[in-house]
C-alpha positions in Angstrom: 42.6 57.4 -47.8 41.7 56.4 -44.2 39.2 53.6 -43.5 35.7 54.5 -42.4 34.2 53.2 -39.2 32.0 50.8 -41.2 34.9 49.4 -43.0 36.8 48.9 -39.7 33.8 47.1 -38.3 33.5 44.7 -41.3 37.2 43.9 -41.1 37.0 43.2 -37.4 33.9 41.0 -37.9 35.8 38.8 -40.4 38.8 38.6 -38.1 36.6 37.5 -35.2 34.9 34.8 -37.2 38.2 33.4 -38.4 39.6 33.5 -34.8 36.5 31.7 -33.4 36.7 29.0 -36.1 40.4 28.4 -35.6 40.0 28.3 -31.9 37.3 25.7 -32.1 39.1 23.5 -34.7 42.3 23.5 -32.6 40.4 22.4 -29.4 38.4 19.8 -31.3 41.5 18.2 -32.9 43.5 18.2 -29.6 40.7 16.7 -27.5 39.4 14.2 -30.0 42.9 12.7 -30.5 43.2 11.9 -26.8 39.7 10.6 -26.2 38.1 7.2 -26.8 34.7 6.4 -28.3 32.7 6.9 -25.1 34.1 10.4 -24.5 33.7 11.5 -28.1 30.0 10.6 -28.0 29.4 13.6 -25.7 31.8 16.0 -27.5 29.0 17.1 -29.8 27.0 18.6 -27.0 30.1 20.0 -25.4 31.1 21.9 -28.5 27.6 23.2 -29.0 27.5 24.8 -25.5 31.1 26.0 -25.4 30.8 27.4 -29.0 27.7 29.4 -28.1 29.5 30.9 -25.0 32.5 31.7 -27.0 30.5 33.3 -29.8 28.5 35.6 -27.5 31.7 36.6 -25.6 33.3 37.6 -28.9 30.2 39.5 -30.0 30.3 41.4 -26.7 34.0 42.1 -27.3 33.1 43.3 -30.7 30.5 45.7 -29.3 33.1 46.9 -26.8 35.5 47.7 -29.7 32.7 49.7 -31.4 32.3 51.7 -28.2 36.0 52.4 -28.3 35.7 53.8 -31.8 32.8 56.0 -30.7 34.7 57.0 -27.5 32.0 55.5 -25.3 34.3 54.6 -22.4 31.7 53.7 -19.8 29.9 51.1 -21.9 33.2 49.9 -23.4 34.5 48.8 -20.0 31.2 47.2 -19.0 31.1 45.1 -22.2 34.7 44.1 -21.9 34.2 42.9 -18.4 31.2 40.8 -19.4 33.0 39.5 -22.5 36.1 38.5 -20.4 33.8 36.6 -17.9 32.1 34.7 -20.7 35.4 33.9 -22.4 36.6 32.6 -19.0 33.6 30.3 -18.7 34.1 29.0 -22.2 37.7 28.0 -21.2 36.8 26.5 -17.8 33.7 24.7 -19.0 35.7 21.7 -20.5 37.2 21.1 -17.0 33.8 20.0 -15.8 33.6 17.6 -18.8 37.1 16.3 -18.2 36.2 15.5 -14.6 33.2 13.6 -15.8 35.4 11.7 -18.2 37.9 10.8 -15.5 35.1 9.7 -13.2 33.6 7.6 -16.0 36.9 5.9 -16.6 37.3 5.2 -12.9 33.8 3.8 -12.8 34.4 1.6 -15.8 37.5 0.2 -14.1 35.5 -0.6 -11.0 32.7 -2.2 -13.0 35.1 -4.3 -15.0 36.4 -5.8 -11.7 32.9 -6.9 -10.7 31.1 -9.9 -11.9 28.2 -8.2 -13.7 26.8 -8.8 -17.2 28.0 -6.7 -20.1 26.1 -3.8 -21.5 26.2 -2.9 -25.1 26.2 0.8 -25.9 24.6 1.9 -29.2 25.1 5.4 -30.6 22.1 7.4 -31.8 23.0 9.6 -34.8 20.1 11.9 -34.1 21.7 13.2 -30.9 25.2 12.4 -30.0 24.5 13.1 -26.4 21.9 10.3 -26.2 23.0 6.7 -25.4 20.7 3.8 -25.6 21.6 0.9 -23.3 20.7 -2.5 -24.5 20.8 -5.4 -22.1 22.7 -8.4 -23.2 21.7 -10.4 -20.2 19.6 -9.6 -17.1 21.4 -7.5 -14.7 20.9 -8.8 -11.1 19.0 -6.4 -8.8 21.8 -6.5 -6.2 24.2 -8.9 -4.6 22.4 -11.3 -2.3 23.0 -10.9 1.4 22.6 -13.5 4.2 19.6 -11.8 5.8 16.4 -13.4 4.7 14.7 -10.0 4.9 16.5 -8.7 1.9 14.3 -9.9 -0.9 14.1 -7.2 -3.5 10.4 -7.0 -3.1 9.7 -5.4 0.2 13.3 -4.1 0.7 14.9 -3.1 -2.6 18.4 -1.8 -1.7 21.0 -2.4 0.9 20.5 1.2 2.0 16.9 0.4 2.8 18.0 -2.7 4.6 20.4 -0.8 6.8 17.7 1.8 7.5 15.2 -0.9 8.6 17.8 -2.4 11.0 18.6 1.0 12.4 14.9 2.1 12.8 14.2 -1.2 14.6 17.0 -0.6 17.1 15.7 2.9 17.7 12.2 1.6 18.6 13.3 -1.2 21.1 11.6 0.7 23.9 8.2 0.2 22.4 8.8 -3.2 20.7 6.5 -5.0 23.2 3.6 -2.7 22.3 4.1 -3.3 18.5 3.7 -7.0 17.9 0.9 -7.2 15.4 0.3 -5.9 11.8 -0.2 -3.3 10.6 2.1 -1.8 13.3 4.7 -4.3 14.3 8.5 -4.5 13.9 8.5 -6.5 10.7 10.4 -5.4 7.6 7.2 -4.9 5.6 6.0 -2.4 8.3 9.2 -0.5 9.0 10.1 0.0 5.3 6.7 1.8 4.8 7.5 4.4 7.4 11.1 4.8 6.1 9.9 5.4 2.5 7.1 7.7 3.6 9.8 10.0 5.0 12.3 9.5 2.2 14.8 7.4 4.3 15.0 10.1 7.0 15.3 8.0 10.1 14.5 10.8 12.6 11.2 11.6 10.8 10.4 7.9 10.2 10.8 7.2 14.0 8.7 10.2 14.9 6.0 9.1 12.4 6.0 5.6 13.8 5.6 6.8 17.4 2.8 9.1 16.4 1.0 6.3 14.8 1.3 4.1 17.9 -0.1 7.0 20.0 -3.0 7.3 17.5 -3.8 3.6 17.6 -3.8 3.6 21.4 -6.4 6.5 21.2 -8.6 5.2 18.4 -8.2 1.4 18.9 -8.7 0.5 15.2 -8.6 -3.2 15.9 -11.6 -2.9 18.2 -13.3 -0.6 15.7 -12.9 -3.3 13.1 -14.4 -6.0 15.3 -17.4 -3.8 16.1 -17.9 -2.8 12.5 -17.8 -6.4 11.4 -20.1 -7.9 14.1 -22.4 -5.0 15.0 -22.5 -2.3 12.3 -24.0 0.9 13.8 -26.2 1.6 10.8 -26.2 -1.4 8.4 -28.9 0.1 6.1 -26.8 3.3 5.5 -23.7 1.2 4.9 -25.4 -0.5 1.9 -25.5 2.8 0.1 -21.7 3.3 0.4 -19.5 2.4 -2.5 -16.5 0.2 -3.0 -15.1 -3.2 -2.0 -12.4 -5.7 -2.5 -12.2 -8.1 -5.4 -12.4 -11.8 -4.4 -9.0 -12.4 -6.0 -5.7 -10.5 -6.0 -3.6 -8.7 -8.6 -0.8 -10.5 -10.6 1.6 -10.2 -7.6 -0.8 -11.2 -4.9 -1.8 -7.7 -3.8 -5.3 -6.9 -2.6 -7.4 -4.9 -5.1 -10.0 -2.4 -3.9 -12.5 -1.1 -6.4 -14.5 2.1 -5.6 -17.5 3.3 -7.8 -17.4 6.6 -6.0 -19.1 8.4 -8.9 -22.3 6.6 -7.9 -22.1 7.7 -4.3 -25.0 9.9 -3.2 -23.0 12.5 -1.3 -25.8 15.1 -0.7 -28.0 12.2 0.6 -25.3 10.6 2.7 -23.7 13.7 4.4 -26.7 14.8 6.5 -26.9 11.3 8.0 -23.3 10.8 9.1 -20.6 12.5 11.2 -16.9 12.7 10.7 -16.5 9.9 13.2 -18.5 7.6 11.0 -16.2 8.3 8.0 -13.1 7.9 10.2 -14.4 4.5 11.4 -15.1 3.5 7.8 -11.5 4.4 6.8 -10.1 2.4 9.7 -12.3 -0.6 8.9 -11.1 -0.5 5.3 -7.4 -0.3 6.2 -7.6 -3.0 8.8 -9.5 -5.2 6.4 -6.8 -4.6 3.8 -4.2 -5.7 6.4 -6.0 -9.0 6.9 -6.2 -9.5 3.2 -2.5 -9.0 2.9 -1.9 -11.7 5.5 -4.3 -14.0 3.7 -2.3 -13.4 0.4 0.9 -14.1 2.2 -0.5 -17.4 3.5 -1.7 -18.4 0.0 1.4 -17.4 -2.1 4.2 -17.2 0.5 5.1 -13.7 -0.6 5.2 -10.7 1.8 2.5 -8.1 1.0 2.4 -4.5 2.3 0.5 -2.6 -0.3 -2.8 -2.4 -2.1 -4.1 -1.6 -5.6 -7.0 0.9 -5.9 -9.3 1.2 -8.9 -11.5 4.3 -8.7 -14.4 4.6 -11.1 -15.6 8.2 -11.5 -18.6 7.5 -13.8 -21.4 9.6 -12.5 -19.2 12.2 -10.8 -20.8 15.7 -10.5 -20.3 18.9 -8.6 -22.5 17.6 -5.8 -19.5 15.4 -4.7 -17.5 18.5 -3.7 -19.5 18.6 -0.5 -17.5 15.6 0.6 -14.1 17.3 0.3 -13.7 17.8 4.1 -14.3 14.1 4.7 -11.9 13.2 1.9 -9.2 15.3 3.5 -9.8 13.5 6.8 -9.5 10.1 5.0 -6.4 11.1 3.1 -4.7 12.2 6.4 -5.4 8.8 8.0 -4.2 6.9 4.9 -1.0 8.8 4.6 0.0 9.2 8.2 -1.4 6.1 10.0 -1.1 3.6 7.1 1.7 5.1 5.1 3.0 3.8 1.8 0.3 1.1 1.6 -0.8 2.3 -1.9 0.9 0.3 -4.7 -1.0 2.1 -7.5 -4.3 3.9 -7.9 -5.9 3.9 -11.3 -8.7 6.5 -11.8 -11.0 5.7 -14.7 -13.9 7.4 -16.5 -12.7 10.8 -15.2 -15.1 13.5 -16.6 -13.9 17.0 -17.7 -14.8 18.6 -14.4 -12.5 16.2 -12.5 -9.5 18.3 -13.7 -10.8 21.2 -11.5 -11.7 18.9 -8.7 -8.3 17.2 -8.8 -6.6 20.6 -8.5 -8.2 20.9 -5.1 -8.1 17.4 -3.7 -4.6 16.5 -4.8 -3.2 18.7 -2.0 -4.9 16.4 0.5 -2.4 13.6 -0.4 1.3 13.1 0.3 3.5 13.8 -2.7 4.6 10.1 -2.7 0.9 9.1 -2.9 0.2 11.5 -5.7 3.0 10.1 -7.8 1.2 6.7 -7.7 -2.1 8.0 -9.0 -2.9 7.5 -12.7 -5.9 9.4 -14.2 -7.7 8.2 -17.3 -10.7 9.8 -19.1 -12.0 6.4 -20.4 -12.2 2.8 -19.0 -8.5 2.2 -19.4 -9.0 -1.6 -19.6 -5.5 -2.1 -21.0 -4.0 -0.4 -18.0 -6.1 -2.4 -15.5 -5.1 -5.7 -17.2 -1.4 -4.8 -16.6 -2.1 -5.2 -12.9 -5.1 -7.7 -12.7 -5.7 -10.9 -14.7 -8.8 -11.0 -16.7 -10.4 -13.7 -14.6 -10.1 -11.6 -11.5 -11.3 -8.3 -13.1 -15.1 -7.6 -13.2 -16.6 -7.8 -16.6 -17.8 -4.2 -16.6 -14.2 -3.1 -16.3 -13.1 -5.2 -19.2 -12.4 -8.5 -17.4 -14.2 -11.8 -17.2 -15.3 -11.9 -13.6 -19.1 -12.3 -13.2 -20.7 -13.0 -9.8 -24.2 -14.5 -9.6 -24.8 -13.2 -13.2 -23.8 -9.6 -12.2 -20.9 -8.1 -14.2 -20.6 -5.3 -11.6 -19.9 -7.9 -8.8 -22.0 -5.9 -6.4 -21.8 -8.8 -3.9 -18.2 -7.6 -3.3 -18.2 -4.0 -4.7 -21.0 -1.8 -3.3 -22.6 0.4 -5.9 -23.9 3.3 -3.9 -27.2 4.8 -5.2 -29.6 7.4 -3.9 -30.0 7.3 -0.1 -33.7 7.0 0.9 -35.0 9.6 3.3 -36.4 7.0 5.8 -32.9 5.7 6.7 -32.1 6.9 10.2 -29.1 9.0 11.3 -25.9 7.3 12.4 -25.4 7.1 16.2 -22.6 9.7 16.0 -24.7 12.1 14.0 -27.7 11.6 16.3 -25.5 12.4 19.3 -24.2 15.6 17.7 -27.8 16.8 17.1 -28.8 16.1 20.7 -25.9 18.2 21.9 
């Protein structure tokens, strides 16, 4: 009695399963015998992936065989081609793994010839592909070099060091014009432009030259002097928000705290022009540069960044009217004072901030966005990672109180409702006249 099609399919099924199992066992025994512990740790994941590819290729071959029995020639050839391709991938896939093993062995030989501390590798039974590295001793950041500018703080790698030297050589024609922070030829300045353009020297050079042209046009040093000595509208300035802590963070970095949620945006905008806001941003950045130099003199450690704490308590939809000015400020910060942000901690973010952030985040450079942390609550534990308790205002969870004021409004302006009697800024008044 001849076999039915169903019986033939069952028999073929069993044969395929046995073939697949035998194939995998043979490969496992051959490779495991020739590999050491480090290579066998990754075999688990390798067999999972290759086994799945092999299984599906055999299933497709099985379907092709079924098409043969049913005389479906067109689908039979299509399935057989796909099955053959997948089977080929399952055979070639280990070659990639073997190249990784060879590279790893060569790397270990190189590492063993260097004078670096040992690293103990522990195997995680939950996932054979995961390795946890446990330091036995502190691994040095990098081999020291003779140049004093390589310190691991401002310049972190030898690649950055060579990029700084190269950028400085490209800018020799304007070196006489760039002799003072925040735009000089020092390492702490050049490395900011290099990182802002992801080590692309052509773009970093272009950005530096654009910044010089902007400074010649806007004269931010002169703007800072004027803002300090003869503020155009001192009454209105008192209703702005933010200021620097009298101390520094744990690494000597200036800390700017902004209670922007208390800013009366609807009351402030009719009285100022974009030039006022631009001048404010320049004044803040130039002040920050002076605080960096003060910290360097106090602690003997180069400073080139700032910490920002932004308190959103009181934020409402009325603040959205200030988006155009925020965009202007973000452009100046990212392009004329690049990579000066060390970290920004946003606290007391209300629910609506999620929608606002989806709009304003595009104003910032991707490198800047990556440094911004957003928290719904006060996040005191996060702030204390950066600032010591004695330097953090009491209202933020620290111990600093100034003249009995836990908000330290002597240093950090608190905003508030802008009175109607305050006059327009000179820039705004000039616009209205025109």
